[in-house]
C-alpha positions in Angstrom: -11.5 6.8 17.4 -15.2 6.1 17.3 -16.8 4.6 14.3 -18.8 6.7 11.9 -21.9 5.5 10.0 -20.1 5.3 6.6 -17.6 3.0 8.2 -20.1 0.2 8.0 -20.0 0.2 4.3 -16.3 -0.1 4.2 -16.1 -2.8 6.9 -18.5 -5.0 4.9 -17.0 -4.1 1.5 -13.5 -5.0 2.8 -14.8 -8.2 4.4 -16.4 -9.4 1.1 -13.2 -8.6 -0.9 -11.2 -10.6 1.6 -13.6 -13.5 1.5 -13.1 -13.7 -2.3 -9.5 -13.8 -1.7 -9.8 -16.5 0.9 -12.2 -18.9 -1.0 -13.9 -19.3 -4.4 -16.6 -21.6 -3.0 -19.9 -19.7 -3.3 -21.5 -21.7 -0.5 -18.7 -21.0 1.8 -18.6 -17.3 0.9 -22.4 -17.1 1.9 -21.7 -18.8 5.2 -18.8 -16.5 6.1 -20.9 -13.4 5.0 -23.6 -14.5 7.3 -21.2 -14.9 10.3 -20.0 -11.4 9.5 -23.5 -10.0 9.3 -24.2 -11.6 12.6 -21.0 -9.9 14.1 -22.1 -6.6 12.9 -25.6 -7.0 14.1 -24.4 -7.7 17.6 -21.4 -5.2 17.8 -21.8 -2.4 15.2 -23.0 0.6 17.1 -21.9 4.3 17.7 -19.5 3.2 20.4 -17.5 0.7 18.3 -14.1 1.1 17.0 -13.7 0.1 13.4 -10.3 -1.5 13.8 -11.6 -3.8 16.5 -14.6 -4.8 14.4 -12.2 -5.3 11.4 -10.0 -7.5 13.5 -12.9 -9.7 14.6 -14.3 -9.9 11.0 -11.0 -11.0 9.7 -10.5 -13.6 12.3 -13.9 -15.0 11.3 -12.9 -15.1 7.7 -9.5 -16.8 8.2 -11.0 -19.4 10.5 -14.1 -20.2 8.5 -12.1 -20.4 5.0 -9.0 -22.1 6.6 -7.0 -19.5 4.7 -4.3 -18.1 7.1 -3.3 -15.2 4.9 -5.9 -14.1 2.2 -3.7 -11.1 1.2 -0.5 -13.2 0.8 -0.2 -12.5 -2.9 -0.9 -8.7 -2.4 1.8 -8.6 0.2 4.4 -10.3 -2.1 3.5 -7.9 -5.0 3.7 -4.9 -2.7 7.1 -5.9 -1.4 8.3 -6.4 -4.9 7.2 -3.0 -6.0 8.5 -1.2 -3.0 11.9 -2.9 -3.5 12.0 -1.6 -7.1 11.1 1.9 -6.0 13.7 2.0 -3.1 17.1 2.6 -5.0 16.3 6.0 -6.3 15.2 7.0 -2.8 18.5 5.8 -1.3 20.4 7.5 -4.0 18.6 10.9 -3.2 19.3 10.3 0.6 23.0 9.7 -0.3 23.2 13.2 -1.9 22.0 14.9 1.3 24.3 15.5 4.3 22.0 17.6 6.5 20.5 15.3 9.3 17.2 17.1 9.4 16.7 17.2 5.7 17.6 13.4 5.4 15.2 12.7 8.2 12.4 14.8 6.6 12.9 13.0 3.2 12.9 9.5 4.8 9.7 10.5 6.9 7.9 11.7 3.8 8.9 8.5 1.9 7.6 6.4 4.8 4.4 8.2 4.8 3.8 7.8 1.1 4.5 4.1 1.6 1.3 3.9 3.5 -0.5 4.1 0.2 0.1 0.3 -0.1 -3.2 -0.8 1.2 -6.3 -2.6 -0.4 -10.0 -2.7 -0.5 -10.8 0.5 1.3 -13.9 2.0 -0.4 -12.5 5.5 -0.9 -8.9 4.4 -1.8 -7.7 2.5 -4.9 -4.2 1.2 -5.7 -2.9 -0.5 -8.8 0.3 -2.4 -8.2 0.8 -2.6 -11.9 1.4 1.2 -12.0 4.5 2.0 -10.0 4.8 5.5 -11.6 1.8 6.5 -9.6 3.5 5.9 -6.3 6.7 7.6 -7.6 4.4 10.6 -8.4 3.1 10.6 -4.8 6.7 10.6 -3.5 7.5 13.5 -5.8 4.6 15.6 -4.4 4.8 14.4 -1.0 5.6 17.9 0.5 2.7 19.5 -1.3 0.2 16.9 0.1 1.5 17.1 3.6 -1.6 18.4 5.6 -0.1 18.2 9.0 3.5 18.8 9.4 5.0 18.1 12.8 8.3 16.6 11.3 10.6 19.1 12.8 8.9 18.8 16.2 9.3 14.9 15.9 13.0 15.3 14.9 13.8 17.4 17.9 11.9 15.1 20.3 13.7 12.0 19.0 17.0 13.8 19.6 16.0 13.9 23.3 15.5 10.2 23.7 17.6 7.0 23.7 15.1 4.6 22.0 12.2 4.7 19.7 9.3 2.1 19.4 8.5 1.9 15.6 5.0 0.4 14.9 5.0 -0.9 11.3 1.7 -1.2 9.2 1.8 -2.8 5.7 3.9 -5.1 3.7 5.6 -3.2 1.0 5.4 0.0 3.2 7.9 -1.6 5.5 10.5 -1.2 2.8 10.0 2.5 2.9 10.0 2.5 6.6 13.6 1.0 6.5 14.8 4.3 5.1 13.4 6.2 8.2 14.6 3.5 10.5 18.1 3.8 9.2 18.0 7.6 9.8 16.9 7.0 13.4 19.9 4.9 13.8 22.0 7.6 12.1 20.8 10.0 15.0 22.2 7.4 17.5 18.8 6.3 18.6 18.0 2.7 19.3 15.0 1.4 17.4 12.6 -1.4 18.4 10.6 -2.3 15.2 7.2 -4.1 15.9 5.4 -6.1 13.2 2.3 -8.3 13.7 2.8 -11.8 15.0 0.5 -13.3 12.4 -1.3 -12.2 9.3 -4.1 -9.5 9.4 -5.1 -7.9 6.1 -1.9 -6.8 4.4 -0.1 -5.9 7.6 3.7 -6.6 7.8 4.9 -9.7 9.7 8.3 -11.1 10.4 8.5 -12.5 6.9 8.0 -9.0 5.5 10.6 -7.6 7.8 12.9 -10.2 6.4 12.1 -9.1 2.9 12.8 -5.5 3.7 16.2 -6.6 5.2 15.3 -5.5 8.6 16.2 -8.7 10.2 19.7 -8.8 8.6 20.2 -5.2 9.7 19.3 -6.0 13.3 21.9 -8.7 13.1 24.5 -6.1 12.0 23.5 -3.3 14.4 22.7 -4.2 18.0 20.7 -0.9 18.4 18.0 -2.4 16.2 15.5 -5.1 17.3 12.7 -6.6 15.4 9.8 -8.0 17.5 6.1 -8.8 17.2 3.1 -7.3 19.0 2.1 -10.9 19.8 -1.3 -10.6 18.2 -3.0 -10.5 14.7 -5.1 -7.3 15.1 -5.7 -4.2 13.1 -3.7 -1.3 14.9 -3.1 -2.0 18.4 -5.7 -3.4 20.8 -3.9 -2.9 24.2 -6.0 -5.6 26.0 -4.7 -8.3 23.6 -1.0 -7.5 23.1 1.5 -10.1 24.5 3.1 -9.6 27.8 6.6 -9.1 26.2 5.3 -6.5 23.8 3.3 -4.8 26.5 6.5 -4.3 28.6 8.2 -2.8 25.5 5.1 -0.5 24.8 4.8 0.7 28.3 8.5 1.5 28.6 8.8 3.1 25.3 10.1 6.8 25.5 8.8 7.7 22.0 6.5 5.8 19.6 6.3 6.2 15.8 2.9 4.6 14.7 2.5 3.9 11.0 -0.9 3.8 9.4 -4.5 4.7 10.1 -5.1 1.6 12.2 -2.9 2.7 15.0 -4.5 6.2 14.9 -8.0 4.5 15.2 -7.0 2.3 18.2 -4.7 4.7 20.1 -5.8 8.2 19.4 -8.2 8.4 22.3 -5.8 6.7 24.7 -4.1 9.0 27.1 -0.5 7.8 26.6 2.1 9.3 29.0 4.7 9.6 26.2 4.9 11.3 22.8 3.6 9.4 19.7 4.0 10.4 16.1 1.2 9.1 13.7 2.5 8.8 10.1 0.0 7.9 7.5 -2.0 8.9 4.6 -5.7 9.6 4.9 -7.5 6.9 2.8 -11.0 7.2 4.3 -13.1 10.2 5.1 -13.8 9.1 8.6 -10.3 9.3 9.7 -9.6 12.4 7.6 -12.5 14.2 9.3 -11.3 13.1 12.7 -7.8 14.7 12.2 -9.4 17.7 10.3 -7.9 17.3 6.9 -8.9 16.2 3.4 -9.0 12.8 2.0 -5.9 11.7 0.3 -3.3 13.7 2.3 -0.1 13.0 4.1 0.2 13.4 7.9 3.1 13.7 10.4 1.0 14.2 13.4 2.6 14.4 16.8 0.6 13.8 20.0 2.4 14.2 23.4 1.8 15.4 26.9 2.2 18.9 25.9 0.7 18.5 22.3 -2.7 17.1 22.3 
């Protein structure tokens, strides 16, 4: 997805917020800001991809501040909040026996979990207000602007394995509900997290908190791997060889979050991919043709573009 002019504001705003998390030294903050300005001066143009620029920005911040994970505390709090919200969702699932209704409920919960993201200009989140997230779960159906859940469900039943690309910490706790439903459909699942920190994206540590590692040890149909990189979304030129093999051989991909849409939507993939996310910026919302603050279950496949 190509960048929009308004993206420049968010890219800079998010960079400044991240710098503040990484260091409280004003002199160093200015130095990092200058480096980011230089990056944007050289690479910010109408052909850029915001997720790629964001990745380069974040690498500069981490390197110059010597802070490997600026969003570490945000991630911990997100996981804690999601774990508190999970029991009633599991209870609701336990009361439903129909496979499609269970799958739909878990998919909607996973999409709402995508709300757990920070420092986007047009999106705000207060981790001290869990009732707000619960209210989004309660009205998830009403805010579903693109609904390809049934088509996704039908396609999944025709494959043996799904590659599940996770997005944020905290969100991965909600993802586990959907991953368990995939296993219930007798589909093997490969869950991919980031190799090392980038923004508040999930890593192996967050997969452990979500109990996905322990689940993979109990069920051989589940694997948890990394993309081998630290980028926003998926920059295919940078992924590790082992992950490239998994990605290229995947029968079906579930991609959580706007970053994957930004980096993969214009790639002609010879396999179906389901983008599950909430529109948290106008640029992405306009690209998919919906309003800001909506839920999406968007299927793209060879026969559905």
